[in-house]
N, C-alpha and C positions, 0 to 999 in steps of 0.2 A: 365537616368534622375533623380534626384535626390526624397527623399522623401518629401520635401519642395516643389518642383515643381511640384508633382504630387497633391499637393492640390488644386492645381486651376483648375483640374479638376474634382471637387468635386462642387457641386451646394446649394446654401445657402439653411437653414440656415446649415447644415452639416460642410462644409466647417468653418464655426464661430465654431461649437461644436467642433470641432478636435482644431483648433486655440488656443480658450479659453481653453480646457482642457490641454493640452501642452504648455503655455503659460511660465513654467519655463525652458523651451528649453534642451540646453545640448541633454542627453541621449534618450530622448523622440522620436529624428530620428535618433539612432543606435550609436552602439559604433564604432564599424567596418564595413570596406568598405561592407563585404557581407549581415550585418544587415541593413544599408541602403538603399542596393539594395533591398532587402527583403520586406521591410515597403513600398519601393514604389510600389513593386511589390501588395500586398496586397491593398493601396490603388485604384490603378489602377484596380484594381478586384473590388474594391467597385464600383468607379465611372461609370465602364461599367453596372452594377445594378442586373447581372447573379446571383452571389454569391448567395445571399440572397433568391433570388425567392424560392417559397413553395417547389418545385421537389428537390434543391439541398440542404434542409436541413439535409438531411439523410450524405450524404456525407460532410457537415462542422461538422457535429456530430463529426463525426468517426474521423476528424481531430484533435478536440479537446479535446479527450478523454485521452491522457497524456498528456496533454498542458495546464498550468495556463494561459499564453499568446499567440498569435499567433506568433510570431517571436524569440524572446529570453526568459529568464527567468525575463524578468522585463517589466512596461509596457511602450508601444511605442505609438507612432502616428496611427499607424497601427490599435489597438486596441480601440481606439478612434473613429477611421473612420467606422470600423465593426458595434461595439455597437448602432452609430446612425445610420446605412444602416440599421440595424434588429430590432430598436426600435419600428418601425407601424408592425411588423409582430406580436412582444410579445406584444404589447398595444392591440392585440386584442384576443390573445390566451386564452384558458381556460385551467383550471390544467389537465385535462385528455390528453390535446393535447400537451403542452409544456412537459408533464412528458414523453413523447415518443422521447424526444430529451434530455435525459438529463444532458451530457456534455457541449451541448449549451445552456441549459437555466439556468447551472451553471457560465457556462462564463460571458454571460449576466448580470447576477445578479452581479457576481464580479464588472464586469468594472464600471455596473452603479452606484455602492455603492462608488467606489474610490471619494476621497474628492473633487480631482480637474474636474472630470468628472462633479458633480454631479454643483458644483458651476458653471462653464461653461451651462451647461444644464438649471440649473435656472435663468439665464440671458435670456435663450432661450424661458422660458416657455409661452406655453405650449407643444410646439414641442415636448419637452424629456422630460415629466412628469416623475416622477418614478413609474416603473411599480410594484405590489403589484406582488410575488409570494411565495406559499405557500409550504416550503419546510419540516414544521411539517409532513405535510400527506401524504409524497412521498411516491411513494411503496417502498418497502423494494429492495435494490438488493441481490440478493442471490451471496455468497461468495464462491464458492464451493472449497474442500482442492485439491492441486494440486494431479494430478495420479502419483502414484510411476515410474518413470524413467526407471526400469532396475525389471524387471518379473523373477520370479523363473524358472531356466529352466529346470527341472523337470516337472515344472507345463504345459511348454509349448510343451514339448515333448509327455506329457501324452493328451494333446488337440490335437494335430498331427494328435496322432497314430491311431485312429479311422477314421480318413478321410485318410490318407494312406493306411489303409485296404482296405477302399470304391474306393479308387481311381484305387488299384492292383486287386480289384476284392476276395481280399484271404480272408477266414474265418478261424476262431478257433475251430477246432473238438478234442474231448478226445484221445487219442492214446489208442490203445487197444492193448492186451497181446496174441490176436492170428489174425493172419491171414487166409485167407481163401483158402492157401495152409495147415494149421494146427497150432499147440503150438508152440513158439517159446521154444529152448533150455531151461530148469529151471537154466543153469547155467549162461549162458548169460545176464537171468534177473535178477537173482541175484546181479551182477558184477554189472550191470546198475544201482541199485537200488541204492550198495553201496557207489557208486561214486555220483549219485545225492543226496542221504542225507550226504555225506560229505561238500558238496559244499553249501548248506544250513544251515549247519552246522559252516561253517565259515562265511559265510554271516550274519546271525544271531549276531554272534562272534564280528564282525565289526561293525556291528551297534550297538552293546552296548559299547563298547569301546570309539566310535565316543559319547553315549550319555552321558557317563563318563567325557569326554573330555570338554563337551559342545560343540562338533565342531556341532551339530543339531541343525536347524533352530528355530525348536517351543523352544528354551530355550535361543533364544538370549534376553538378557536383554530391559526394556523398554529405551527411549531416553534420558526419563527424571530420569531414575536410579541413585542412589546416592546422596550425597552430593547437595544442590542448589550451584550454583554457577553463576557468572554474564553474563556469556555469552550465558545463557540460554534463558535471556531476549531480545527481537527482538527491537532493539530502530532505529527509522527510522529520517530522517529529512521530517517535513510535514511543509505545507501552509495554511493557513487560507484563505480560498476565500471566503466565507461565513459566519456570525455568528449573532445570534438574539437572545433575551430569550427566555428562555421556555414557552411555554403557560401555563402552570399551576405550577412551581414552580419559586418562587421569586428571587432564590438564585443562579439559574441554567440559562449556557450559551447553545446551540442547535448551534454548528459549524460544518461547511462542511470542512474538511481537506483534501486537496491533498498530498496523500502521492505516487505519480507519478504509480498509478495502470492502468488496461486498465478498469476496472469496475468503473473506478471515484471517485471523494473526497468520504472520509468515514463519516459518522456522528456519531459524538463527542461531549459528554454531560458533562462540565465541570463547576464544583463548583463556581466558579470565579466571579461572580457576585458584591458582597460585596469585593471586592481584588484587582480586574483588571478593569479599566473602559475599557466600549466598543469598545470605538476610539484607544484604545490600544490593541487591540483583531484584528482589523480590517485588513488583509492583515498582517498578523503575520506568522514569520519564527520561528519554533520552533522545539521540540525534542519529538517523539511520542512513548509511550509503544502499539507497533501493534499484540501483540501475547495474549492477555488478553482475556479469554470469553467472548463474549457479554453480556452486560448487562441491564434491561430495569433501565429507569431512569425517573422515574415519568410518563411515556406512551412512551418515545420514548429510542429505542435500542442505546445505544455506542458503537461505533466498534473499541475504541481505548481508550489511555489515554495521558494526556498534560503532560509532566515532567513539574513541577513547585520547586522553590527553595522555601521554609518557612522561616522565618529569626528564628535564634536559641534565639529570645525572645517571640516568638509566631506569630501566624496570623496577630493579628493585627498589628504589626511591622513592616508589609508587606511581599509579596507573587510575583513573581517575575517568567517570563516564562521563560523556559533557550533558550539560541540562540544557535544555529548551526552557523559555521564560514561562514561568510560574501560569498557570490557564491555560495551555496551549492545549490542541485537541490531534487524537490520534490522526495520522494523514496530512497534517499542515504542512503546506511548501514551508521551506529553509534555502534562502539565497542569501547570494555574494553584494553588500553593499557596492555601489558603484554604477552611471548610467551603461556602461558596457555587459553587465551582468545581470539586474533587476530583474530585467523584463526577458531575460532572455530564457527558451522551452529547454529544462535537459534534454539530453540523450535517451533513446528510448532503453538502451543498453549499452554499455561501454564496452569496446573491443578488446579484449585482453593484449591481443597481437600490437595494438598500438601504444600501450600503454599509458592509456591519458593519465590515469589515477597516480599512476606511481610518476608521472612526469607533472603533476601540480602539486604532490603531496610535501615535497621540501620546504613548499612557503606556507604550508599549516602551523600557525603558531597558538598560542595564551597569551594576551599582552601585559603589560603588568595591573589592569585593570580585571585579572581573568578570564577577559572578552574571548573566544576564539574570531579566530580573523585567518586571513589569505594574507600575506603580502609578497606583490611583484618582485619575481628578485631583478627584473631589470631595471623599475622606474621607482620601488621601494614604495611604492602606494600602498596605502592600507585599508583592506575588506575586508568589515566586521562580519561574520555570518548570522543571520539573524529571521525571527519570524515577521511578520509586519508589524508585532505589538511591541520588541525588544531584542535585543542581541542573544546568543546561547553562552553561555558561559561555563568553565571548569570550576569545581566545587571548592579549590584551594592552588592549584600548581598554576605558577606562573613561568612563563615563557618556556613553555611548555610543547613536544609535540605532538599536532594529532594523527591520527591514523586510524 
């Protein structure tokens, strides 16, 4: 059954909400046959009523953790139907309750804020009135650093040694020079001590040479050692799923940005209120700097930075968010062209004391083609900023500084 035919199973006013929210037609019902079938399946689930029951919200929340929309990377009729079905539940929840389903709450607020959904909902008021959700006071999500994949073999062996000894029942006892039958011959004892002493001397000499050559792990350089290079910066595709003005700062936005992480969207604070209208921030795809140290911005902790182009004539002449290529996905890797950078791994976190981003930033620019790039100040070589599919661009600014 097609998605359009599945609408007939929905009861009014939910059916009217979906029709109104998808009146632009076309892709709202799927681009491929698989997407069309998936949309129809979701609408059927909504029509059955079980998917939005209280006992099923936890499972639905888990499904939405890595997703912005339920079917593809764009809004469809399935999203309008699911939002409408969830409305009665969310309109009755209090903050402690909806914060227990963070991905679902983020999704619901994102869909209800879409212009087409709001336009349709207002015609059916008060059935689908806007539900106010206070993201400013949401509990902070702990973002733990990933555990190292490989552990030191020596450490593993050391940890396993006591266990093996206990399992075999063996114990370590000092050797004695005498036995119950009497003393060992002095000559034999001296030869043994001579051999052991020679082996120990060789081992120490070997260790000394390793340290001199830098072979010991203790002497390994830090990951941010050496001159700062662009590939140390972790750039990723992001998608704004919610944006509001900062409650305590007139010039700041507080955004929820989906970077494709299992922990859900990151809270990001941007000083763009006076330069980019809030309607242009909503549902915006962007480039995010994701390995900056989290910073408190007037009481709200920010976990990333939005990469913007500033006109060569100054901020008042225009600021634009850098666009990733069309059809990019949240969390998709963005890198700098060039053999030295393309396959390099970014730092897990930039050390603020080393000023890595500040050192690299003066080379960030938009070319005459509006393509985002980094120009090496020494060699003047140009390294465009891109995903695997295409280059990131500014909407209109040429020769702009990126920050």
